[in-house]
C-alpha positions in Angstrom: 75.1 -30.0 25.6 77.4 -27.9 23.6 74.9 -26.9 21.3 72.7 -25.6 24.4 75.8 -23.9 25.8 76.5 -22.1 22.3 72.6 -20.9 22.2 73.2 -19.4 25.5 76.2 -17.5 24.2 74.2 -16.4 21.1 71.5 -14.9 23.4 73.6 -13.7 25.8 75.7 -11.5 23.3 72.9 -10.8 20.7 74.8 -12.3 17.9 72.2 -13.7 15.2 69.4 -13.3 17.5 68.1 -10.5 19.7 69.9 -10.3 23.0 67.8 -12.1 25.6 69.4 -12.8 28.7 66.6 -14.8 29.9 67.1 -17.2 27.0 70.6 -17.2 27.8 69.8 -18.5 31.2 67.7 -21.1 30.2 70.2 -22.6 27.8 73.0 -22.2 30.2 70.8 -24.0 32.8 70.4 -26.9 30.5 74.0 -27.3 29.6 75.2 -26.6 33.0 72.9 -29.6 34.6 74.9 -31.8 32.2 78.2 -30.6 33.4 79.3 -28.2 31.1 81.8 -26.1 33.0 81.8 -23.0 31.0 78.0 -23.0 31.0 78.1 -23.4 34.9 80.6 -20.5 35.0 78.4 -18.4 32.6 75.4 -19.1 34.4 77.0 -18.0 37.9 77.7 -14.7 36.2 74.3 -14.1 35.2 73.0 -15.1 38.6 75.7 -12.6 40.0 74.8 -9.9 37.8 71.1 -10.6 37.8 70.9 -10.6 34.2 67.9 -12.7 32.8 67.3 -13.9 36.3 67.1 -12.4 39.8 70.1 -11.6 41.3 71.4 -14.3 43.8 74.9 -14.2 44.8 74.4 -17.5 46.6 73.3 -19.5 43.6 76.1 -17.7 41.8 78.8 -19.2 44.1 77.0 -22.7 43.9 77.6 -22.7 40.1 81.0 -21.0 40.1 81.8 -23.9 42.6 80.7 -26.4 40.5 82.8 -24.9 37.7 85.9 -24.9 39.7 85.3 -28.7 40.5 85.4 -29.2 36.8 88.6 -27.7 36.7 88.0 -24.0 35.6 90.3 -21.5 37.5 87.9 -18.5 36.8 85.3 -20.4 38.6 87.5 -20.8 41.6 88.5 -17.5 41.6 84.5 -16.1 41.5 83.7 -18.8 44.3 86.4 -17.1 46.5 85.7 -13.8 45.9 82.0 -14.4 46.9 83.0 -16.6 49.7 85.0 -13.6 51.0 82.0 -11.4 50.7 80.4 -13.7 52.9 78.0 -15.6 50.3 
């Protein structure tokens, strides 16, 4: 799970590999489904910004919520912001 998250980071940042948001989504998704909290948050960010995947703020809010439930304050803050925007 941590290795999957790390691969997501490398692809998102383009460190050691060509930047590829779609690959970042793929690896974050794998880690997030195994309850990696930061992967859940980062996946939310990619959904919110439409990077590597079609923009979908409802899905972003769902992933932020899971990160929040796992104890990540940034997830809670981002969830609240999208909730206030009506998502």
